[in-house]
C-alpha positions, 0 to 999 in steps of 0.5 A: 464519516471521515476516514484515514486511508493509510499507505504501506511499505513492504519490508520483504517481498519474494516471488515464487512462481505463477498460480493457475490464475496466472498471478504470481505466488508471493510472500510479503511482509507489509507494514502500514505507515502514517502517510494517508489519504483522507476520504469523506463519506456522506450518506444520501437518500437517493441511491446514487454514488458520486466520487470527487477528488482533489485530483481530477484523474481520480474521478473515474468509474474504474477507481476502486472506490467506485467499484467497491461502492457499486458492488456493495450497493448491488449485493446488499440492495441498500436504499442509501446512496453516498457522496465520496470525497477523496483527498489524495496524498499518497502517490499513485502507482507508486508501490505504496498501496494507495488504491488498495487502501482506499478500497479497503476503507470504503468497505469498512466505511460503507459497512458501518454507514449503510449498516450492512453488518458484513462479517470479517470474512465477508469483508475479506472476500469482497476485498480479494475480489478487487485486488491482491493486497486490499485485505491487508488494509482491513486491519493494518499493522504488520502482516504477512501476505501470501498466495497472490497477496490476498491471504493475510496472516497478522503478526507482531507489529514492527515499529520503525521511526525515521523512514524516508520515502522518495518517489522519482515522480514516476508511475509503475504498474504492478503488472509491469513490475511482475513482467520484469521479475526473474523468478528464483529457483527454490534454492535461491528463495530468500526468507525473513528473520525478525531478529535480523531485520537489516539483513533480511529486508528484500524485494525480488521485484527491485532488480527488474525495475532498477535495470530499466529505471536507472533513477530508482537505482540511483535513489537506492545508491544515494540512500546507502551513501547517506547512511541508511541502514536499509535502502530498498524499493517498496512493492512494485515501485517506484517509491523507495525508502531508507531507514535511518538510525537517527532523525538528523541523518534522515533530514540531511538525506531528505534535503538532498533529494528535495534539491533534486526535485523528488517527492519525499516524505518522512514517515513511521510504521504504525501499529494495528491498534493505532490503525483501528481508528481509521474511520470516525463519524 
């Protein structure tokens, strides 16, 4: 089974306060984009689980793919094993949800390959066990995440072309990003209006990261100077994205960032319906 494991961007992310488990309570609007890793799952008669990757550092027992596979095998007592090959294209620790997406696709793929017959709720419970936004990637499209991000409410897809991703070749953990956030007073909390997307896009984590990593601040300024209608950081960063009114402006901006040696990628958001075909036998 060959599966596409799509990335995401956050059009909105507000941080409220801390929950009893010490996680931050958030409200975030997530959209899947057409940048993806590819994961191939091959059933084996022996019960072992093996993971390979084009990036050797991804082959680790702490990888969420391995953790999820081991958990599913232990919980369901399936006699099958699986060989997994991860072709990693989404930057790591970049605010694009690559690891969470890999985990969610592994739940979907093994549920199908191992004939586990897990209900949607059972799949969501497993996803929440391993990470805050994994549940989002079980269905994709556009959705709100609340709580610590694991409570997903689907909504009408927001389809956007001409999105440029720029990563300054840094890795920032979500732990660091949340350590640097300044939680707003209730009266200062932001909200999102679908009718005024350009004025509503916002990321509370961005200020703390821009204050420490000047390169992130520079990327967002350069987006604004080169005509992006929206310029912001995705998730916990450091990847930033600019949304442009036309492809010509995007291409010119991408050329400038390429000359500076940054990783760049043109993407678009994808619908939930398009997302449903992530796994193919």
